[in-house]
C-alpha positions as CSV (number, residue, x, y, z in Angstrom):
1,M,0.0,0.0,0.0
2,I,2.7,2.4,0.9
3,S,4.6,1.9,-2.4
4,S,1.3,2.5,-4.2
5,R,1.1,5.9,-2.4
6,V,-1.9,5.0,-0.2
7,P,-2.0,7.7,2.5
8,L,-0.2,6.5,5.6
9,A,-3.3,7.1,7.8
10,V,-5.3,4.7,5.6
11,V,-2.5,2.1,5.7
12,S,-2.4,2.4,9.5
13,K,-6.2,2.0,9.9
14,T,-6.3,-0.9,7.3
15,L,-3.6,-2.8,9.2
16,R,-5.4,-2.0,12.5
17,H,-2.4,-0.3,14.1
18,S,-3.4,1.5,17.3
19,T,-1.3,4.6,16.3
20,L,0.1,6.1,13.2
21,S,3.6,6.0,14.8
22,T,3.4,2.2,14.9
23,T,3.0,2.1,11.1
24,V,5.8,4.6,10.6
25,N,8.1,2.7,13.0
26,L,7.4,-0.6,11.2
27,Y,7.3,0.6,7.6
28,G,8.9,4.1,7.6
29,H,11.8,2.8,5.5
30,L,9.4,2.4,2.7
31,L,8.6,6.1,2.5
32,P,11.3,7.7,0.3
33,H,8.7,8.9,-2.1
34,A,7.0,10.8,0.8
35,A,10.3,12.7,1.5
36,R,10.7,13.6,-2.2
37,D,7.0,14.7,-2.4
38,A,7.5,16.9,0.7
39,V,10.6,18.6,-0.7
40,T,8.8,19.1,-4.1
41,A,5.7,20.6,-2.3
42,I,7.7,23.0,-0.2
43,D,9.8,24.0,-3.2
44,K,6.7,24.8,-5.2
45,A,5.1,26.7,-2.3
46,L,8.2,28.8,-1.8
47,T,8.7,29.5,-5.5
48,R,5.0,30.7,-5.7
49,A,5.4,32.9,-2.6
50,D,8.7,34.4,-4.0
51,R,7.1,35.2,-7.4
52,K,4.0,36.7,-5.7
53,H,6.3,38.8,-3.4
54,H,8.3,40.1,-6.4
55,Q,5.2,41.0,-8.3
56,T,3.7,43.0,-5.5
57,A,6.9,44.5,-3.9
58,P,7.6,48.2,-4.3
59,A,10.6,49.0,-6.5
60,S,12.6,50.3,-3.5
61,E,12.1,47.0,-1.6
62,D,13.4,45.0,-4.6
63,R,16.6,47.1,-4.7
64,A,17.2,46.4,-1.0
65,A,17.1,42.7,-1.4
């Protein structure tokens, strides 16, 4: 399930683990795609924020950066 990108919470409930941490402790080594997805998501968010900032920043603020 994890390698098929089923959400970890769903995997945990399906396996009837009492906590999500149990699932992560047992199968966390199978989550490299989750780390890549997280880095990609934060990169996209920061890039959008930076573009938005530069579109709305006054000219004097752009020179200070």
